[in-house]
ChimeraX commands (.cxc) that place a marker at each C-alpha (Angstrom):
marker #1 position 53.48,-16.93,1.93 radius 0.5
marker #1 position 50.59,-14.07,2.39 radius 0.5
marker #1 position 51.33,-10.62,-0.06 radius 0.5
marker #1 position 50.91,-7.32,0.84 radius 0.5
marker #1 position 50.82,-4.49,-0.08 radius 0.5
marker #1 position 50.44,-0.59,0.90 radius 0.5
marker #1 position 48.12,1.97,-0.30 radius 0.5
marker #1 position 46.97,5.30,1.59 radius 0.5
marker #1 position 50.37,7.54,0.85 radius 0.5
marker #1 position 50.97,10.82,-0.83 radius 0.5
marker #1 position 51.30,14.77,-0.43 radius 0.5
marker #1 position 50.26,16.73,2.40 radius 0.5
marker #1 position 52.25,19.92,4.27 radius 0.5
marker #1 position 52.71,19.98,7.78 radius 0.5
marker #1 position 50.78,19.01,10.29 radius 0.5
marker #1 position 48.67,16.91,8.27 radius 0.5
marker #1 position 47.86,13.73,8.63 radius 0.5
marker #1 position 46.84,10.54,6.36 radius 0.5
marker #1 position 46.20,6.91,7.08 radius 0.5
marker #1 position 47.80,4.18,5.59 radius 0.5
marker #1 position 47.01,0.21,5.74 radius 0.5
marker #1 position 48.67,-2.78,4.76 radius 0.5
marker #1 position 45.46,-5.25,3.02 radius 0.5
marker #1 position 46.45,-9.26,3.17 radius 0.5
marker #1 position 46.57,-10.81,0.16 radius 0.5
marker #1 position 45.22,-14.22,2.93 radius 0.5
marker #1 position 44.35,-14.16,6.58 radius 0.5
marker #1 position 47.08,-14.49,9.53 radius 0.5
marker #1 position 47.52,-16.67,12.19 radius 0.5
marker #1 position 48.41,-16.09,15.73 radius 0.5
marker #1 position 51.48,-14.61,16.50 radius 0.5
marker #1 position 52.67,-12.87,13.68 radius 0.5
marker #1 position 53.70,-9.61,14.03 radius 0.5
marker #1 position 53.22,-7.24,11.12 radius 0.5
marker #1 position 55.31,-4.09,11.60 radius 0.5
marker #1 position 55.49,-0.30,9.96 radius 0.5
marker #1 position 58.96,0.43,8.73 radius 0.5
marker #1 position 59.44,4.18,6.94 radius 0.5
marker #1 position 63.20,4.24,4.69 radius 0.5
marker #1 position 63.26,7.92,4.36 radius 0.5
marker #1 position 66.79,8.95,1.35 radius 0.5
marker #1 position 69.87,8.70,3.15 radius 0.5
marker #1 position 69.16,6.68,5.69 radius 0.5
marker #1 position 68.64,2.85,8.11 radius 0.5
marker #1 position 65.88,1.64,7.65 radius 0.5
marker #1 position 63.32,1.97,10.56 radius 0.5
marker #1 position 60.71,0.30,12.66 radius 0.5
marker #1 position 57.42,3.31,12.58 radius 0.5
marker #1 position 55.05,0.69,14.50 radius 0.5
marker #1 position 54.89,-3.24,15.41 radius 0.5
marker #1 position 51.98,-5.02,16.11 radius 0.5
marker #1 position 50.49,-8.38,16.85 radius 0.5
marker #1 position 48.22,-10.26,14.93 radius 0.5
marker #1 position 45.99,-11.76,17.57 radius 0.5
marker #1 position 46.54,-9.88,21.01 radius 0.5
marker #1 position 47.23,-6.77,19.52 radius 0.5
marker #1 position 49.74,-6.01,21.28 radius 0.5
marker #1 position 51.76,-2.56,20.04 radius 0.5
marker #1 position 55.29,-0.45,19.86 radius 0.5
marker #1 position 56.38,2.54,18.45 radius 0.5
marker #1 position 58.97,4.83,17.81 radius 0.5
marker #1 position 60.01,7.32,20.39 radius 0.5
marker #1 position 59.64,10.03,16.85 radius 0.5
marker #1 position 56.02,8.86,16.54 radius 0.5
marker #1 position 54.59,8.23,20.50 radius 0.5
marker #1 position 51.24,10.39,20.29 radius 0.5
marker #1 position 51.09,10.93,17.11 radius 0.5
marker #1 position 50.88,7.55,15.33 radius 0.5
marker #1 position 48.16,4.91,15.71 radius 0.5
marker #1 position 48.71,1.24,14.94 radius 0.5
marker #1 position 45.77,-1.16,14.48 radius 0.5
marker #1 position 44.68,-3.77,13.64 radius 0.5
marker #1 position 41.70,-5.09,11.37 radius 0.5
marker #1 position 41.60,-9.25,11.91 radius 0.5
marker #1 position 37.71,-9.71,9.65 radius 0.5
marker #1 position 39.53,-7.47,6.32 radius 0.5
marker #1 position 43.17,-8.66,7.09 radius 0.5
marker #1 position 44.52,-4.79,6.86 radius 0.5
marker #1 position 46.82,-3.40,9.65 radius 0.5
marker #1 position 46.58,1.03,9.70 radius 0.5
marker #1 position 48.38,3.64,10.55 radius 0.5
marker #1 position 46.52,7.08,11.29 radius 0.5
marker #1 position 50.06,9.66,10.94 radius 0.5
marker #1 position 48.60,11.85,12.94 radius 0.5
marker #1 position 50.71,16.18,13.44 radius 0.5
marker #1 position 52.57,15.02,9.84 radius 0.5
marker #1 position 56.66,16.56,9.84 radius 0.5
marker #1 position 59.08,16.69,6.79 radius 0.5
marker #1 position 61.18,14.88,8.63 radius 0.5
marker #1 position 57.79,11.85,8.03 radius 0.5
marker #1 position 59.25,11.93,4.36 radius 0.5
marker #1 position 59.52,8.18,3.10 radius 0.5
marker #1 position 58.52,4.79,1.59 radius 0.5
marker #1 position 56.96,3.46,3.88 radius 0.5
marker #1 position 56.57,-0.28,4.12 radius 0.5
marker #1 position 54.69,-2.73,6.22 radius 0.5
marker #1 position 56.07,-6.21,6.91 radius 0.5
marker #1 position 55.31,-9.18,8.77 radius 0.5
marker #1 position 57.49,-11.61,11.25 radius 0.5
marker #1 position 57.48,-13.90,14.05 radius 0.5
marker #1 position 58.37,-11.93,17.03 radius 0.5
marker #1 position 57.13,-8.01,17.21 radius 0.5
marker #1 position 61.04,-6.29,17.02 radius 0.5
marker #1 position 62.26,-3.14,16.12 radius 0.5
marker #1 position 65.00,-4.88,13.87 radius 0.5
marker #1 position 63.78,-5.54,10.10 radius 0.5
marker #1 position 65.90,-7.63,9.25 radius 0.5
marker #1 position 63.63,-10.01,11.10 radius 0.5
marker #1 position 60.97,-9.00,9.23 radius 0.5
marker #1 position 60.66,-12.02,5.72 radius 0.5
marker #1 position 57.46,-10.38,4.44 radius 0.5
marker #1 position 57.26,-6.89,2.78 radius 0.5
marker #1 position 54.81,-5.28,0.66 radius 0.5
marker #1 position 56.53,-2.65,-2.43 radius 0.5
marker #1 position 55.71,0.46,-0.15 radius 0.5
marker #1 position 53.98,3.73,-0.52 radius 0.5
marker #1 position 55.45,7.14,-0.60 radius 0.5
marker #1 position 54.51,10.33,2.17 radius 0.5
marker #1 position 55.77,13.28,1.35 radius 0.5
marker #1 position 55.81,15.72,4.06 radius 0.5
marker #1 position 56.26,19.30,3.29 radius 0.5
marker #1 position 56.86,21.84,5.10 radius 0.5
marker link #1:1,2 radius 0.2
marker link #1:2,3 radius 0.2
marker link #1:3,4 radius 0.2
marker link #1:4,5 radius 0.2
marker link #1:5,6 radius 0.2
marker link #1:6,7 radius 0.2
marker link #1:7,8 radius 0.2
marker link #1:8,9 radius 0.2
marker link #1:9,10 radius 0.2
marker link #1:10,11 radius 0.2
marker link #1:11,12 radius 0.2
marker link #1:12,13 radius 0.2
marker link #1:13,14 radius 0.2
marker link #1:14,15 radius 0.2
marker link #1:15,16 radius 0.2
marker link #1:16,17 radius 0.2
marker link #1:17,18 radius 0.2
marker link #1:18,19 radius 0.2
marker link #1:19,20 radius 0.2
marker link #1:20,21 radius 0.2
marker link #1:21,22 radius 0.2
marker link #1:22,23 radius 0.2
marker link #1:23,24 radius 0.2
marker link #1:24,25 radius 0.2
marker link #1:25,26 radius 0.2
marker link #1:26,27 radius 0.2
marker link #1:27,28 radius 0.2
marker link #1:28,29 radius 0.2
marker link #1:29,30 radius 0.2
marker link #1:30,31 radius 0.2
marker link #1:31,32 radius 0.2
marker link #1:32,33 radius 0.2
marker link #1:33,34 radius 0.2
marker link #1:34,35 radius 0.2
marker link #1:35,36 radius 0.2
marker link #1:36,37 radius 0.2
marker link #1:37,38 radius 0.2
marker link #1:38,39 radius 0.2
marker link #1:39,40 radius 0.2
marker link #1:40,41 radius 0.2
marker link #1:41,42 radius 0.2
marker link #1:42,43 radius 0.2
marker link #1:43,44 radius 0.2
marker link #1:44,45 radius 0.2
marker link #1:45,46 radius 0.2
marker link #1:46,47 radius 0.2
marker link #1:47,48 radius 0.2
marker link #1:48,49 radius 0.2
marker link #1:49,50 radius 0.2
marker link #1:50,51 radius 0.2
marker link #1:51,52 radius 0.2
marker link #1:52,53 radius 0.2
marker link #1:53,54 radius 0.2
marker link #1:54,55 radius 0.2
marker link #1:55,56 radius 0.2
marker link #1:56,57 radius 0.2
marker link #1:57,58 radius 0.2
marker link #1:58,59 radius 0.2
marker link #1:59,60 radius 0.2
marker link #1:60,61 radius 0.2
marker link #1:61,62 radius 0.2
marker link #1:62,63 radius 0.2
marker link #1:63,64 radius 0.2
marker link #1:64,65 radius 0.2
marker link #1:65,66 radius 0.2
marker link #1:66,67 radius 0.2
marker link #1:67,68 radius 0.2
marker link #1:68,69 radius 0.2
marker link #1:69,70 radius 0.2
marker link #1:70,71 radius 0.2
marker link #1:71,72 radius 0.2
marker link #1:72,73 radius 0.2
marker link #1:73,74 radius 0.2
marker link #1:74,75 radius 0.2
marker link #1:75,76 radius 0.2
marker link #1:76,77 radius 0.2
marker link #1:77,78 radius 0.2
marker link #1:78,79 radius 0.2
marker link #1:79,80 radius 0.2
marker link #1:80,81 radius 0.2
marker link #1:81,82 radius 0.2
marker link #1:82,83 radius 0.2
marker link #1:83,84 radius 0.2
marker link #1:84,85 radius 0.2
marker link #1:85,86 radius 0.2
marker link #1:86,87 radius 0.2
marker link #1:87,88 radius 0.2
marker link #1:88,89 radius 0.2
marker link #1:89,90 radius 0.2
marker link #1:90,91 radius 0.2
marker link #1:91,92 radius 0.2
marker link #1:92,93 radius 0.2
marker link #1:93,94 radius 0.2
marker link #1:94,95 radius 0.2
marker link #1:95,96 radius 0.2
marker link #1:96,97 radius 0.2
marker link #1:97,98 radius 0.2
marker link #1:98,99 radius 0.2
marker link #1:99,100 radius 0.2
marker link #1:100,101 radius 0.2
marker link #1:101,102 radius 0.2
marker link #1:102,103 radius 0.2
marker link #1:103,104 radius 0.2
marker link #1:104,105 radius 0.2
marker link #1:105,106 radius 0.2
marker link #1:106,107 radius 0.2
marker link #1:107,108 radius 0.2
marker link #1:108,109 radius 0.2
marker link #1:109,110 radius 0.2
marker link #1:110,111 radius 0.2
marker link #1:111,112 radius 0.2
marker link #1:112,113 radius 0.2
marker link #1:113,114 radius 0.2
marker link #1:114,115 radius 0.2
marker link #1:115,116 radius 0.2
marker link #1:116,117 radius 0.2
marker link #1:117,118 radius 0.2
marker link #1:118,119 radius 0.2
marker link #1:119,120 radius 0.2
marker link #1:120,121 radius 0.2
marker link #1:121,122 radius 0.2
view
């Protein structure tokens, strides 16, 4: 199984930017979706963005459209989440995960990283 490691989280002020990275222990193959999820205290885990490894198709939560960008570097086995214009509502633990299909629900994703904390002060 591919090991996923998130990095890039931290404490920032509203309006700032962060770039999260999700590094895989080995190369991925076609037909795999990589999603960024987040979970804030008292809230369910929700999809932020997802990308297909081979085709690069993307989807975003409505709350982050126009602010966040998901991308992947196939040569580095890494997926990124560029987060701009951060809001206090973006504060959460961010996880990357892989699954068969780029669905929005969290449960179909069967391989998860440990998460990285993003805190946005207002």
